[in-house]
DRENPA-3360 file (N, C-alpha, C; in nm, 2 decimals, always signed):
BEGIN
1 = MFAYRFIL = +4.27/+1.35/-2.14/+4.24/+1.22/-2.11/+4.13/+1.21/-2.00 ~ +4.15/+1.29/-1.90/+4.05/+1.30/-1.79/+3.91/+1.34/-1.84 ~ +3.91/+1.44/-1.93/+3.78/+1.48/-1.99/+3.71/+1.37/-2.07 ~ +3.79/+1.29/-2.14/+3.74/+1.18/-2.22/+3.67/+1.08/-2.13 ~ +3.74/+1.04/-2.02/+3.69/+0.94/-1.92/+3.56/+1.00/-1.85 ~ +3.56/+1.13/-1.82/+3.45/+1.19/-1.76/+3.33/+1.18/-1.85 ~ +3.34/+1.21/-1.98/+3.24/+1.21/-2.07/+3.19/+1.07/-2.09 ~ +3.28/+0.97/-2.10/+3.24/+0.83/-2.11/+3.16/+0.79/-1.99;
9 = FCAAFAIV = +3.20/+0.83/-1.87/+3.13/+0.79/-1.75/+2.99/+0.85/-1.75 ~ +2.98/+0.98/-1.78/+2.85/+1.05/-1.79/+2.75/+0.98/-1.89 ~ +2.80/+0.94/-2.00/+2.72/+0.87/-2.10/+2.67/+0.74/-2.05 ~ +2.76/+0.66/-1.99/+2.72/+0.53/-1.93/+2.62/+0.55/-1.82 ~ +2.64/+0.65/-1.74/+2.54/+0.68/-1.63/+2.40/+0.72/-1.69 ~ +2.40/+0.79/-1.79/+2.28/+0.84/-1.86/+2.20/+0.72/-1.92 ~ +2.28/+0.62/-1.97/+2.21/+0.50/-2.02/+2.15/+0.41/-1.91 ~ +2.22/+0.40/-1.80/+2.18/+0.31/-1.69/+2.06/+0.37/-1.62;
17 = LPSSAQTT = +2.06/+0.50/-1.60/+1.96/+0.57/-1.52/+1.82/+0.54/-1.56 ~ +1.78/+0.56/-1.68/+1.64/+0.53/-1.72/+1.59/+0.39/-1.69 ~ +1.68/+0.29/-1.70/+1.64/+0.15/-1.68/+1.61/+0.12/-1.53 ~ +1.66/+0.20/-1.44/+1.62/+0.18/-1.30/+1.49/+0.23/-1.26 ~ +1.42/+0.31/-1.35/+1.29/+0.36/-1.32/+1.18/+0.28/-1.39 ~ +1.20/+0.15/-1.41/+1.12/+0.06/-1.49/+0.99/+0.03/-1.41 ~ +0.88/+0.01/-1.48/+0.76/-0.03/-1.42/+0.75/-0.18/-1.41 ~ +0.70/-0.24/-1.30/+0.69/-0.38/-1.29/+0.54/-0.41/-1.26;
25 = YRWVDSTG = +0.50/-0.52/-1.32/+0.36/-0.56/-1.30/+0.36/-0.70/-1.23 ~ +0.26/-0.72/-1.14/+0.25/-0.84/-1.07/+0.10/-0.88/-1.08 ~ +0.07/-1.01/-1.11/-0.06/-1.06/-1.12/-0.06/-1.21/-1.10 ~ -0.18/-1.27/-1.08/-0.20/-1.41/-1.07/-0.27/-1.45/-1.20 ~ -0.20/-1.55/-1.27/-0.26/-1.59/-1.40/-0.37/-1.70/-1.38 ~ -0.43/-1.75/-1.49/-0.54/-1.84/-1.48/-0.51/-1.97/-1.42 ~ -0.38/-2.01/-1.41/-0.34/-2.13/-1.35/-0.30/-2.12/-1.20 ~ -0.31/-1.99/-1.15/-0.29/-1.97/-1.01/-0.14/-1.93/-0.98;
33 = QTVFSDQP = -0.06/-1.91/-1.08/+0.08/-1.87/-1.06/+0.09/-1.72/-1.05 ~ +0.18/-1.68/-0.97/+0.21/-1.53/-0.95/+0.31/-1.50/-1.06 ~ +0.28/-1.39/-1.14/+0.36/-1.35/-1.25/+0.41/-1.21/-1.22 ~ +0.55/-1.20/-1.24/+0.61/-1.07/-1.23/+0.67/-1.04/-1.37 ~ +0.64/-0.92/-1.42/+0.68/-0.89/-1.56/+0.70/-0.74/-1.58 ~ +0.78/-0.70/-1.68/+0.79/-0.56/-1.71/+0.69/-0.52/-1.82 ~ +0.62/-0.62/-1.87/+0.51/-0.60/-1.97/+0.38/-0.61/-1.90 ~ +0.28/-0.52/-1.93/+0.15/-0.53/-1.87/+0.08/-0.66/-1.91;
41 = PAPGTKFV = -0.01/-0.71/-1.82/-0.08/-0.83/-1.85/-0.19/-0.81/-1.95 ~ -0.25/-0.91/-1.99/-0.36/-0.90/-2.09/-0.48/-0.82/-2.03 ~ -0.55/-0.75/-2.12/-0.66/-0.67/-2.07/-0.76/-0.76/-2.00 ~ -0.82/-0.72/-1.89/-0.92/-0.79/-1.81/-0.86/-0.88/-1.70 ~ -0.73/-0.88/-1.69/-0.67/-0.96/-1.58/-0.70/-0.89/-1.45 ~ -0.74/-0.97/-1.35/-0.78/-0.92/-1.22/-0.66/-0.91/-1.13 ~ -0.67/-0.83/-1.03/-0.57/-0.82/-0.92/-0.43/-0.79/-0.97 ~ -0.42/-0.69/-1.06/-0.29/-0.64/-1.11/-0.23/-0.54/-1.01;
49 = EIQEGAKQ = -0.10/-0.56/-0.97/-0.03/-0.47/-0.89/+0.08/-0.40/-0.97 ~ +0.08/-0.27/-0.98/+0.18/-0.20/-1.06/+0.27/-0.13/-0.96 ~ +0.41/-0.14/-0.99/+0.51/-0.07/-0.91/+0.60/+0.00/-1.00 ~ +0.62/+0.13/-0.97/+0.71/+0.21/-1.04/+0.85/+0.19/-0.99 ~ +0.95/+0.22/-1.07/+1.09/+0.20/-1.03/+1.13/+0.27/-0.90 ~ +1.08/+0.39/-0.88/+1.12/+0.47/-0.77/+1.06/+0.41/-0.64 ~ +0.94/+0.36/-0.65/+0.88/+0.29/-0.53/+0.95/+0.17/-0.49 ~ +1.00/+0.09/-0.59/+1.07/-0.03/-0.57/+1.20/-0.01/-0.49;
57 = ANAPEIPF = +1.27/+0.10/-0.53/+1.39/+0.13/-0.46/+1.37/+0.16/-0.31 ~ +1.26/+0.23/-0.28/+1.23/+0.26/-0.14/+1.16/+0.16/-0.06 ~ +1.11/+0.06/-0.13/+1.03/-0.05/-0.06/+1.12/-0.14/+0.01 ~ +1.08/-0.18/+0.14/+1.17/-0.28/+0.21/+1.17/-0.41/+0.14 ~ +1.28/-0.48/+0.14/+1.30/-0.61/+0.07/+1.23/-0.71/+0.16 ~ +1.15/-0.80/+0.10/+1.09/-0.91/+0.18/+1.19/-1.02/+0.18 ~ +1.21/-1.08/+0.29/+1.31/-1.19/+0.30/+1.27/-1.30/+0.20 ~ +1.38/-1.37/+0.16/+1.36/-1.48/+0.06/+1.26/-1.59/+0.11;
65 = ATRQAAEK = +1.28/-1.63/+0.23/+1.20/-1.74/+0.29/+1.05/-1.70/+0.29 ~ +1.03/-1.57/+0.32/+0.89/-1.52/+0.33/+0.83/-1.51/+0.19 ~ +0.91/-1.47/+0.09/+0.86/-1.47/-0.05/+0.83/-1.61/-0.10 ~ +0.91/-1.70/-0.07/+0.89/-1.84/-0.11/+0.76/-1.89/-0.04 ~ +0.74/-1.87/+0.09/+0.62/-1.91/+0.15/+0.49/-1.85/+0.09 ~ +0.51/-1.72/+0.06/+0.39/-1.64/+0.01/+0.36/-1.69/-0.13 ~ +0.45/-1.73/-0.21/+0.43/-1.79/-0.34/+0.36/-1.92/-0.34 ~ +0.41/-2.01/-0.25/+0.36/-2.15/-0.23/+0.23/-2.15/-0.16;
73 = YPVTLYTA = +0.22/-2.07/-0.05/+0.10/-2.07/+0.04/+0.05/-1.93/+0.07 ~ -0.01/-1.87/-0.03/-0.06/-1.73/+0.00/-0.16/-1.73/+0.11 ~ -0.16/-1.62/+0.18/-0.25/-1.61/+0.30/-0.36/-1.51/+0.27 ~ -0.48/-1.55/+0.31/-0.60/-1.47/+0.30/-0.67/-1.46/+0.43 ~ -0.70/-1.34/+0.48/-0.77/-1.32/+0.60/-0.92/-1.28/+0.56 ~ -1.02/-1.35/+0.61/-1.16/-1.31/+0.59/-1.21/-1.24/+0.71 ~ -1.26/-1.12/+0.68/-1.32/-1.04/+0.79/-1.45/-0.98/+0.75 ~ -1.52/-0.92/+0.84/-1.65/-0.85/+0.81/-1.65/-0.72/+0.89;
81 = ASCTETCV = -1.74/-0.63/+0.84/-1.75/-0.50/+0.91/-1.79/-0.51/+1.05 ~ -1.87/-0.61/+1.09/-1.91/-0.63/+1.23/-1.80/-0.68/+1.32 ~ -1.70/-0.73/+1.26/-1.59/-0.80/+1.34/-1.49/-0.68/+1.38 ~ -1.48/-0.66/+1.51/-1.39/-0.55/+1.55/-1.27/-0.60/+1.63 ~ -1.28/-0.63/+1.76/-1.17/-0.67/+1.84/-1.10/-0.79/+1.79 ~ -1.17/-0.90/+1.76/-1.11/-1.02/+1.72/-1.04/-1.01/+1.59 ~ -1.09/-0.93/+1.49/-1.03/-0.91/+1.37/-0.90/-0.82/+1.38 ~ -0.90/-0.73/+1.48/-0.78/-0.65/+1.50/-0.67/-0.74/+1.56;
89 = RARALLND = -0.71/-0.83/+1.64/-0.61/-0.93/+1.70/-0.56/-1.02/+1.59 ~ -0.64/-1.06/+1.50/-0.61/-1.15/+1.39/-0.51/-1.08/+1.29 ~ -0.54/-0.95/+1.26/-0.45/-0.88/+1.17/-0.31/-0.86/+1.24 ~ -0.32/-0.83/+1.37/-0.19/-0.80/+1.45/-0.11/-0.93/+1.45 ~ -0.17/-1.05/+1.47/-0.09/-1.17/+1.47/-0.01/-1.19/+1.33 ~ -0.08/-1.16/+1.22/-0.02/-1.18/+1.09/+0.09/-1.07/+1.07 ~ +0.06/-0.95/+1.11/+0.15/-0.84/+1.09/+0.27/-0.85/+1.18 ~ +0.25/-0.90/+1.30/+0.36/-0.92/+1.40/+0.46/-1.03/+1.35;
97 = RGVPFSEK = +0.41/-1.12/+1.27/+0.49/-1.23/+1.21/+0.55/-1.19/+1.08 ~ +0.51/-1.07/+1.02/+0.56/-1.03/+0.89/+0.50/-1.11/+0.78 ~ +0.38/-1.16/+0.79/+0.32/-1.24/+0.69/+0.25/-1.14/+0.59 ~ +0.29/-1.15/+0.46/+0.21/-1.07/+0.36/+0.08/-1.14/+0.34 ~ -0.03/-1.07/+0.35/-0.16/-1.13/+0.33/-0.26/-1.04/+0.26 ~ -0.35/-1.10/+0.20/-0.46/-1.02/+0.14/-0.58/-1.04/+0.24 ~ -0.66/-0.93/+0.25/-0.77/-0.93/+0.34/-0.90/-0.92/+0.25 ~ -0.99/-1.01/+0.27/-1.12/-1.01/+0.21/-1.22/-0.96/+0.31;
105 = LLTSQEEV = -1.27/-0.84/+0.29/-1.37/-0.78/+0.38/-1.51/-0.82/+0.32 ~ -1.58/-0.91/+0.38/-1.71/-0.96/+0.34/-1.82/-0.86/+0.37 ~ -1.89/-0.82/+0.27/-1.99/-0.71/+0.29/-2.13/-0.76/+0.27 ~ -2.15/-0.87/+0.20/-2.29/-0.92/+0.18/-2.31/-1.06/+0.24 ~ -2.44/-1.09/+0.26/-2.47/-1.23/+0.32/-2.43/-1.34/+0.22 ~ -2.44/-1.31/+0.09/-2.40/-1.40/-0.02/-2.25/-1.44/-0.01 ~ -2.17/-1.33/+0.01/-2.03/-1.36/+0.03/-2.00/-1.44/+0.15 ~ -2.06/-1.40/+0.26/-2.04/-1.47/+0.39/-2.09/-1.62/+0.37;
113 = AGIAKQMG = -2.20/-1.65/+0.31/-2.25/-1.78/+0.29/-2.15/-1.86/+0.21 ~ -2.10/-1.80/+0.10/-2.01/-1.87/+0.01/-1.88/-1.91/+0.08 ~ -1.82/-1.82/+0.16/-1.70/-1.85/+0.23/-1.72/-1.95/+0.35 ~ -1.84/-1.93/+0.41/-1.87/-2.02/+0.52/-1.88/-2.17/+0.47 ~ -1.93/-2.18/+0.35/-1.94/-2.32/+0.28/-1.79/-2.37/+0.26 ~ -1.70/-2.28/+0.22/-1.56/-2.33/+0.20/-1.50/-2.36/+0.33 ~ -1.52/-2.28/+0.43/-1.46/-2.30/+0.56/-1.52/-2.42/+0.64 ~ -1.65/-2.45/+0.60/-1.71/-2.56/+0.67/-1.76/-2.52/+0.81;
121 = NESFIPGL = -1.79/-2.40/+0.83/-1.83/-2.35/+0.96/-1.91/-2.22/+0.94 ~ -2.03/-2.21/+1.00/-2.11/-2.09/+0.98/-2.05/-1.97/+1.05 ~ -1.99/-1.99/+1.17/-1.93/-1.87/+1.24/-1.78/-1.88/+1.23 ~ -1.73/-1.83/+1.11/-1.59/-1.84/+1.08/-1.51/-1.71/+1.09 ~ -1.58/-1.60/+1.11/-1.51/-1.47/+1.10/-1.44/-1.44/+1.23 ~ -1.31/-1.40/+1.23/-1.23/-1.40/+1.12/-1.18/-1.54/+1.08 ~ -1.16/-1.56/+0.95/-1.12/-1.69/+0.90/-0.98/-1.67/+0.83 ~ -0.91/-1.78/+0.83/-0.77/-1.77/+0.77/-0.76/-1.88/+0.66;
129 = KVGSQNFP = -0.70/-1.85/+0.55/-0.67/-1.95/+0.45/-0.52/-1.94/+0.42 ~ -0.45/-2.05/+0.44/-0.31/-2.05/+0.41/-0.29/-2.16/+0.30 ~ -0.26/-2.12/+0.18/-0.25/-2.21/+0.07/-0.39/-2.27/+0.05 ~ -0.41/-2.40/+0.06/-0.54/-2.46/+0.05/-0.60/-2.50/+0.18 ~ -0.53/-2.47/+0.29/-0.58/-2.50/+0.42/-0.67/-2.38/+0.48 ~ -0.78/-2.41/+0.53/-0.87/-2.31/+0.59/-0.87/-2.34/+0.74 ~ -0.89/-2.23/+0.82/-0.92/-2.24/+0.96/-1.02/-2.14/+1.00 ~ -1.14/-2.18/+1.04/-1.25/-2.09/+1.07/-1.23/-2.04/+1.21;
137 = GFESGSWN = -1.26/-1.91/+1.23/-1.25/-1.85/+1.36/-1.10/-1.82/+1.40 ~ -1.09/-1.74/+1.50/-0.95/-1.70/+1.54/-0.91/-1.78/+1.66 ~ -0.80/-1.85/+1.64/-0.74/-1.93/+1.75/-0.59/-1.92/+1.72 ~ -0.52/-1.84/+1.80/-0.38/-1.80/+1.77/-0.29/-1.92/+1.76 ~ -0.31/-2.02/+1.85/-0.22/-2.14/+1.84/-0.23/-2.21/+1.71 ~ -0.36/-2.23/+1.66/-0.38/-2.30/+1.54/-0.33/-2.22/+1.42 ~ -0.35/-2.09/+1.42/-0.31/-2.00/+1.32/-0.16/-2.00/+1.31 ~ -0.09/-1.99/+1.42/+0.06/-2.00/+1.42/+0.11/-2.13/+1.37;
145 = NLLDLAGY = +0.04/-2.24/+1.40/+0.08/-2.37/+1.35/+0.07/-2.38/+1.20 ~ -0.04/-2.33/+1.14/-0.06/-2.32/+1.00/+0.06/-2.24/+0.93 ~ +0.08/-2.13/+0.99/+0.19/-2.04/+0.94/+0.33/-2.10/+0.95 ~ +0.35/-2.17/+1.06/+0.48/-2.24/+1.08/+0.50/-2.34/+0.97 ~ +0.40/-2.42/+0.95/+0.40/-2.53/+0.85/+0.42/-2.48/+0.71 ~ +0.37/-2.36/+0.68/+0.39/-2.30/+0.55/+0.53/-2.23/+0.54 ~ +0.60/-2.22/+0.65/+0.73/-2.16/+0.64/+0.74/-2.01/+0.66 ~ +0.64/-1.95/+0.71/+0.64/-1.81/+0.74/+0.73/-1.78/+0.87;
153 = PKTAPYGS = +0.79/-1.66/+0.87/+0.87/-1.63/+0.99/+0.79/-1.62/+1.11 ~ +0.86/-1.63/+1.23/+0.79/-1.62/+1.36/+0.78/-1.48/+1.40 ~ +0.86/-1.39/+1.35/+0.86/-1.25/+1.38/+0.88/-1.17/+1.25 ~ +0.83/-1.05/+1.25/+0.85/-0.96/+1.13/+0.99/-0.91/+1.13 ~ +1.05/-0.90/+1.01/+1.18/-0.83/+1.00/+1.17/-0.68/+1.03 ~ +1.27/-0.62/+1.07/+1.28/-0.48/+1.10/+1.24/-0.40/+0.97 ~ +1.15/-0.31/+0.99/+1.10/-0.22/+0.88/+0.99/-0.28/+0.79 ~ +0.94/-0.40/+0.83/+0.83/-0.45/+0.74/+0.71/-0.37/+0.76;
161 = KPSGVFAK = +0.63/-0.37/+0.66/+0.50/-0.29/+0.66/+0.39/-0.38/+0.67 ~ +0.28/-0.33/+0.74/+0.17/-0.42/+0.77/+0.09/-0.44/+0.64 ~ +0.01/-0.55/+0.64/-0.07/-0.59/+0.53/-0.22/-0.57/+0.57 ~ -0.31/-0.59/+0.48/-0.45/-0.60/+0.51/-0.52/-0.47/+0.47 ~ -0.65/-0.47/+0.48/-0.74/-0.37/+0.44/-0.71/-0.23/+0.50 ~ -0.68/-0.23/+0.63/-0.65/-0.11/+0.70/-0.51/-0.07/+0.72 ~ -0.42/-0.14/+0.64/-0.28/-0.10/+0.65/-0.25/+0.03/+0.58 ~ -0.16/+0.11/+0.63/-0.13/+0.23/+0.57/+0.01/+0.23/+0.51;
% end
């Protein structure tokens, strides 16, 4: 009887084991919605993030409130190669709060001019975009206010990993 239960347990475990190593795809569709799926997106979809099952198990869990804020009000940090100390402080503010963000490193004058037009200010680097709200230049009080209104945490949870271009 014991051998029968042991064999049944091993068979059930063998069936469950491969499903935990599933690949997950994340992308933003044409309507601006973030999509999570076990099926790959259509060819040509931009900004696809692929996570293997083993990486997901080891990755720290992002708090629910932070995930909600990130879905409703994604954060983008605009920087340039010439921006050093101020951009380091800007990244630190976002990472200290545990804000998941994408960083757009502007490399050409055309990119800078296009974003400056969106920001409404020629000297906007570093610039912050939270959802549809823009803030040109680094002003910690204003940035914190925007992040508070979007529902981001005031401090990063233990074990959170930094975001941005230079994050490891």
